[in-house]
N, C-alpha and C positions, 0 to 999 in steps of 0.2 A: 175762192169765189165769190168775192164781195161780201164775206164776212171778215170780223176783226173788230178791233177797240175802235169806237166813233172819232178819237182823236186822229187814228193813222187813215180811216176810210175818206175823211174830209180832205185830204191831201191829194187824193186820187182824181185825175180828171174823169175817168169812167170805171166803171167795174164789170167784170164778167158774172153774167148771171148763170144759175145752173142749168136753166134751159136751152144756153147756149153750148155746153157741153155734150160731146159725142163721146162716150167711154168703150173704146174699142179692145176687145180681147180680154176682158176681164173674166178670171173663171176661178178666183178663190177671193172673194170678197169675205172680210170678217163681220160679223153682225153690225157694229156702227156703220161701216162703209156702205152695207146693202141698205141700213135704214134710210140713209142720206139719199141714195141713189132713188129710192122708192119714195121718198116726201118730197123730193125737189124736183120732179120731172126731167131728170138726167136720161137721155137716151143712151142704152146700153145696147151695143152690138157685140154677140158672142162671137167667137173666133170659129166657130163651126157654122156652116160648112165653109171650110176655107176658100174653096175656088169661088164662092160668091160674095167675100168678104168686100174686094173692092167696089163692086157694083152696089152692095146694100150701103156703104160707106158715102159712094156717090149721091144715091137716093136720099140718104139721112141728111147730107148736105142742102139739096135741092129743097127737100121738104123744108128745112131751117129757113132757107132763104138767107144764106150768110153771103155777105159780099166778100169776104177774106177768111180764111181759115189759119189758125196758128197750131201747129202740130208740136205736140211734146210725147217724145218716146221713153216710157219706161221700159227698159230692155228685159225687165221679168215678164213681160208680154209674150216673150218667145219661147219656144218649148226647150227644155233644157237639152235633149236631142240635136237641136239647132245650134242653142249657145247656152251652155252650162254655167258661166262665170257671171251669176246674180246672187243676191243673198239668199233670196226664198225662191230657188226653182221649184215650178209647180207643173207637173204632166198637162198634156192637153193645150199647149199654148201654140202660138204661131211659127209657122216655118219662117226663116229668114226671108224668103223669096215672097210669102204672102205679104209680108211686113210691107217691103220694098213695092210691091204692086198696090197696096192700099194707100202708100204715101203719095205714089204716083197717080193714083185716082184722084187724090185731093189737089195736086198740082194741075190736075187736066182739068179740074172744075173752076180754077181761079187761083187767085193769090195766096200762098201758103208761106209762112215762116216757120223753119224747122227748128227745133230744139231737142237735141239729142243728148 
């Protein structure tokens, strides 16, 4: 997120700012992660209520006035009952169908480049 050694950062044409990040479905942040989210204006969208996640994500994209979205999916955002094959499963995650609907909502709002 735009952090790193100055000698590497100067090689980048642009950097992603924390305020450009929408963190979706996080439910078990460790203290340093939570501190980063809290102190860097990162938008955090909970997985619940799952039925409204696509609409909440679309609203967050509109609010941020992003011209395009880049989607990165960590599969541990999924609930273990839906997808148990991750290193750190945690209850209360997204159903696979909810994740697909949320990604589709991003695509409906504009250009999206997936990275799964």
